[in-house]
N, C-alpha and C positions, 0 to 999 in steps of 0.2 A: 183780476190780476193781483189784487191786493192780498189775497189769501195765498198766493203762490210764493214759494220760497225762492231761494237763489242758489246758484252753484258757482264756486270759485275753483278753477283749475290751478292748483298750487304746486309749484316745483319744490320738492322736498330736499333738493340738493343731492350730492354724489354719495352720501352715506354717513358722513360725520354730521351728527345732529346739530352741531354748532354752526354749520354752513347754511341752515335754513334762513331765509331773509326775515327781516323784522316784520314786514307786512304779512308774510306767511305765518309767523308765530302769532300775530294779533288775530288773524282769521281763525286759526286753530283754536285759540282760547275762547272764541265766541261761537264756535260751530255747534250745531245740534247733531249732525251726522258727519262722520269722516269715513270716506271710502278710500282705502289705501292699497298701494302696490306692495309686492313682496320685498322690494329693495329699500323700502322706507325704514329708517332707523327705529328700532324698538324704543329707544329713549324718547322719541317724539310722541309715540303713542302712550308710553307710561306716564308722561307728564300731563295728559289730558284730564279734564274734570271727569269725575265718575259718571256723570249723567250723559256724557257723549255716547252716541250709538256708533260702534266701530264695525265696519264691514270690510272683510278681506276680499279684495278683487285681484288677487295675485296672478291670475291666468296661468296657473301651472298645476299639474296633477289633479285635474277635475275642477279647477276653479272656473268661474264664469268666463265666457268668451265676450268679445267686444260688444256684440249686439245686446247681450244680457246686461252688460255694465251700463250701456247707454240707457236701457229701459229702467234700470235700477236708479240711476241718477234722476231721470225724469220723474219717477214715482216718488222719490224722497222729496224733491223740490215741490212737486204738485201737492204734497201733504203739508206744505207750508214750512218746511225745514230749511235752515241755513246749512248748506252742504259744502264741505270741502272735499274736493277730489284730489287726494294727495298722491302725487306721481314722482317717482325717482328722477333726479336730475332736473331737466327743464321740460315742461309739458309739451312743447312743440318741436323737440328734437328727438325724432324716432320714438316718441312716446304715445302716438295715436291721440294726442291731445286735440288736434284739429278735428278728428272724427267725432269726438265727444262734444266739442264746441258746436259743430254744425248740427248734430243731432238735437242738442238742447235748444239751439236757436230755432230750428224747425218746429219744435214742440212749444215754442213761445215761452221758454224758460230763460230768465236772465242768467248770463254766464260771463264771468270776468276771468281773464288769464293773469296769473301772477307768476312771472318768470322765476326760474330757479337756476342755481349754479350747476352747470353741466359737468358730468364726469369727464367729458372730452377735454375740458380745460383743467379741471381741478385735480384729476388723478395724475396726469403727467407733472403738474406743478408740485403736488405732494411728494412725488418721486424725485424731484429736483430737475425735471426736464422742462425747460422753457420752450413752448411750442413754436415761438418765433424768437429770433435773436439776430441782431444786426450783423450782417456779414456772413450769416449761416443760413437763416431761413426767413423769408419775408412774406410767406403765405402759409395758410393752414387749410387742409381739406379733410372734412369729417365724413366718413362713410360708415355703413353698417355691413357686417358679413352675414347678417341674418335677414334674408328677404322673405316676403310673404309666400313665395313659391318654394322656399326651402333651398334655393340654389345660391351659390356664391356669385359675386359680381362677375360680369363677362369680361373677357380679356380686352375688348375694345375700350371699355370704360376705364379699365386699369391702365391702359396705355396712355390715356389722357392725363392721368395723375403723374406719369413719368415725365410727360412733356411740360406739365405745369410747374414741376419742382416744388420746393418747400417741404412742409411736414404733413404727413398723412396720419390721421388718428382713426382707427377702425374700432367701432363699438360692437358689442355683442359678439365677441371674438372667442369665447371659451371653447367652442366646438370647431374653430377654424384651423384644423390641422394642416390644410393645404394653403394657408396664407402665404408662407414663404415661397413655395413652389410657384404659385400663380403670379405673385409679384415679380419673381425673377423671369418667368416666361413673358410677362408683359413688358419687360425691359429694365427693371430695377437691377442694379449691380448686386451680385451675391454678397459682397462685403458691406452692403448698406447697413448702417447701425439701426437697431430696432430695440424695442422693450416690450415685455409682457407685464402688464400691471393688473393684479387681482385685488378685488375689494378695495379699490382706490379710496383714499382719505380715511378709511376706517382703521381700527386697531388690529384687524386681521390682514392689513395690506401687505402684499409681497410684490417686489419688482425684480424682474430678471432682464438684464441687458445682454444682448447677443447680436448676431448678424442674421440677415435673411437666409444665408446658407445653413445656419445652425437651427433654423426655426422648426423644421419638421421633426427633427430628432428630439428637440426640447419638448414639443407638444406631445410627442408619442411617449417619451419616457416619464414625463411629469406633467400630465394635463392640468391646465389652470382651472381653478374654481370659478364658477360664475358668481358675480359679474366680473368680467375681464375685458380689458381693451388692449389694443396693440398700437404703439406709436412707431412710426417709421420715418427715418430721416437723420441727417447729420446732428441735429440737436440732441439725439439720444446718447451722444458721447459726452454731453455736458452734465454737470452735477451742481445744481444751484441750491445745495443744502449747506448751512453754515457749519464750519468746523471750529468756530471761535466760541470758547466757553465764557459765560458771564461770571466774572470773579465774585460778585456779590451773591449770585445764586449758588455758586459752588461753596462759598463760605457758609451760607445759610444751611445748605444741606449737610455739610460736614460729613460725619460718619454715617449719616442716615441715608446714604445713597442706596438705590434699589437695583442698580447694576443691570438694567434691562429686564428685570423680573416681570413676567406676565401675571397679572393679578385680576381675577374675576371679582367684580364689585356688585353685591346683590342688594344694596340699600334702596329704599324708595326714593323717587325724585322729590325735591331737588337735591337731597343729600348725596345721591349717587353721583350726580354730575360734579359736585364739590369734591367728593372723594377721588374721582378720576383725575381732576385737575391737579390735586396735591400729589398723587402718585406720579403723574407725568413730570411735575416740577422736580421730583426727587430722582428722576432718571428711570422710572419704571414704565411698563406698558400696561395701561388700565383697559380692561375689557368690561364695558358696562353691561350688566345683566340684572336690571331691577326686577325682582320677583313679586313685589307687591306694591300697592299704593295706599296712602293714608286717606281715609274718608271721614270727615267730621260726623260725629253722632249727635242727633238732636238731644238737647238737654233743656228741661223745663226751666223757665226763668226763676221760679221760686226756689227750685233746687240749687241753682247757681247762687242766688242771693243768700241761701242758707249757709254757704261756705264761710261767711263772716262769723258764724257761731262756733267755729272750730279753733282750737288753740294752735294747731299745726296744720299747714297746708304743705303736703309732701309731693313733689314733682319728680317723676321717674324718667322724664325725657324732655328735651327742648321742644319737641312737637306738642307735648301736653301743655306746656306753657303757652305756646302760640294759640292753640285751639281754645284753651280755657279763657284766656283774656279776651280773645276775639268775641266769644259768646258773652262774657261778663260785661263788656262795654255796651253791648246791646241791651242787656237786662237791667242794668242799674248803675249806681254811683260807685266807682272803684274805691272811694275813700272808706266804704264800709269795711274793707279788709285791713284797716290800719292797725287793729289790735291783734291780728294774726301773726304767727311766726312762720317762716318759710324754710323749707328744707329742699335740697337739690341732690340728685344722684351723682353729679360730677360737675366739673368746671364748665362744660358746655351748657348744661342746664342752668347753672348759676348765672352764666352770662346772659342767657335768654331772659331770666328774671330781671337782671339789671336793665336790660333793654326796655322793660315795662315799668321801670322805676322802683323796683323792690330789691333789697339786698338780702340774700339768703342768710338766715341765722345759722344754718348748719349745712355743710357740704361734705358728703361722704369722701373720706380720704382715699379709699381704694376704688371709688367711682363704680360701684356695682350695687345691686339691690340688697344683697345679703349684708354688706357692710353698712349700708344706709339704715337697715332695720336694726342691726346690732348696736349701733352707736348713736342713734337719734336721741338727743337729750330731752326726752319726753317722760312724763310720769304717768302712772296708771290713772290719775285723776284728770288728765288732759285729753280732750277729744282730738282725734287725728283723722284727717281726710286725705286719702291717697288719690291724686289726680293723675290719670294715666290713660293708656290706650288698651285696646283689646287685640289679640289675646295677651294675657299677662304672664310673666315669669313668676315662679313660686318663691324665689329666695327672699324677697322683702316680706311677704306675708308670713313665711315660716319664722323668720327672725323676730317679727313683732309678736307673734303668738307665743313663742318661747319665753318672751319677756313679760307676758301677761298684759300686753298693751291692747286696748280695744280700738278698732279703726273702722271707718267706713270707706267706701270706694266711689269715685266718680269717673266713669269712662267718658272721655271727650272725643275720642277718635278710634277708628278701627283699621287694622292692617288687612287689606283684602288682596288675595292672590291675583296676579295678572294672568290673562290668557296666554297660553303658550303659542309661539309662532316658529317659523322655520329657523330664524336666527338663534333664538334661545335653545331650540332643540340641538342645533349644530354645536353651539358652544358647550352645552352640558355633555353631549355625547363624546366630544373630543377631550383629550387630556393635555392639550397644548397650553398649560398654564402652571405656574409655580404654586400659587396660593389662591384661596377663595376667602373673601371677606364676608363674615356673617355678623349681623347686628342683633339677631334674635333667634330663638328656637324655631319660630315660624319659618324664617328664611331657610334654616337647615332642612325643615320638613318639606318645603316646596321643592328645594333643590334635589333632595334625595328621592322624592316621589317621581320627579321627572327623569332622573338618572336611571331609575329602576326599569324604565321602559327599554333601556339599551344595555344596562349592566347593573349588577347588584354588589359588586366589589368596590368599596369606597376607600380601601386601605391606602391607595396611592395618592389620595387627596390630602393636602395639608390645609387645614382651616385656621384662619386667624379671626378671633372672635372678640366681640365686645361683651365682657362679663363671663364669669365662670359658669353660669347657668347655660349660656349659649354654647360654650366650649364642651360642657358635659353632654349636651344634646348631640353635638357633632361626634363626640367619641363613641356614643351609643351606636352610631351607624358604621363604625370602623375607621373613621377618619383619624388622622393625626391632628389633634387640635391644641391650639395655644390660646390662652386668654390674655388679652392686652392688659397691662397694669392699670390702665385708666380708661374710662368710657369716653373715648374721643377718637377722632380721625388721626390726630397726631400720634396717639398711643399705638394704633394699629400700624401706622407707617414705621414707627420706631421698632416695633416688634418684627415687621417684615425685614427691615434693614439689618437687624441683629441676626436673623436667621440667614440672610444673604451674605453676611460678612465673611464666613469661611470660604464660600464660593468665589467671592470677589477677590479675596486675598490669594486664593489658589490661581485665579486667572492672572492677577498682577505678577505673581512669581513666574508663571509659565510664559507670560508675555515678555 
């Protein structure tokens, strides 16, 4: 038994990656294998260490069935792996978690259940619907419209819900065109308030409030996207979303408001999550779409220590600062670098250096590689070491060569494309966004490569880019591209706000 691994059935929450529990996050960080469902947030998978084995068990379009998933979990654990079975919502609420638990238990595999936030509670809450409210509803009944035999719930059971009162939440309701009709036949009043909630808690969330009498027509004319749930009851008339503005937040945002602009953010994690938070704080709608992840590259200890022999250590990204110093602390005494001078591509990278106890001797004013190379106050006699990631942009190298400066390169991390999944395919195929944030030419390439499976015309896409090199790469694809004046998230947000200003002003005038 000592060589046998363990399995944790972890609830991933309703869709928003931030609603994963702390214990779930800790188990993910320590996992050898993650077996995930199709409704799991891509942001959770993107943040996993590169050595983690990812297995898609989405059970759609040819994906494995339940018996196969059970066997897969047993096989991975029997190989001594720490396995996280990552399931949307809560594992034991219509998630077949109990089937997996008992299969593992029968096979002699340790299994622990880690509860998750269910969409049955979270999606209505995110839509402003309290499923219980004093004087309105004192009970909650959760059912599914998707049964194993493919049939809807029978009328007798639905009549029981009428007699019970309270709020009804119906999960897996995207295909339930007959929900309204059957509930009315069971005894619910035609004017009973209801709500259809798609993609609850995510940035693609949509809520439609209606009555049961309107339900069939709404489902026919505008079928909801899966995942979708339906809430039924008087609480659906309530709206528990704040209309009060925080004056300090409003003052901080000032003219940098994003006016509800939908922005696709393609940076690696954790930078992607930080960018999404800032966009939301400025009134925008962030759509997280990390396209790559950073992987540290092995660097020989003697190579690292040799950095002390250079006059200039030039950092092209804050990530390079983090990976370089993490490796250097393991290799030797950081005081060896006392005689080096430091250069940073922008304020963010300079701040990362300060966090390690070093003040940048030069920070590029326009915060891009070309500017850094053109104005680095180095002489031809001084040795220069560029510390950066792979792949690299050409602007810095070209500027240094044009000046006759000799340099060496030390790659301390690599940007590796992430595997595509259903969510990324849908976001890229749809055009329901105002801007796409790009931080590198690699991100542009990954995005366009995936878009070409569905369309080759990129002219309708507006790209907001860190650096002119990235903007040039976007323009080559046909996109309308703008380079932020500085290599920072704040610069990208200011650029987006500037482009949104005419639309915001027009809306204010028309309103």
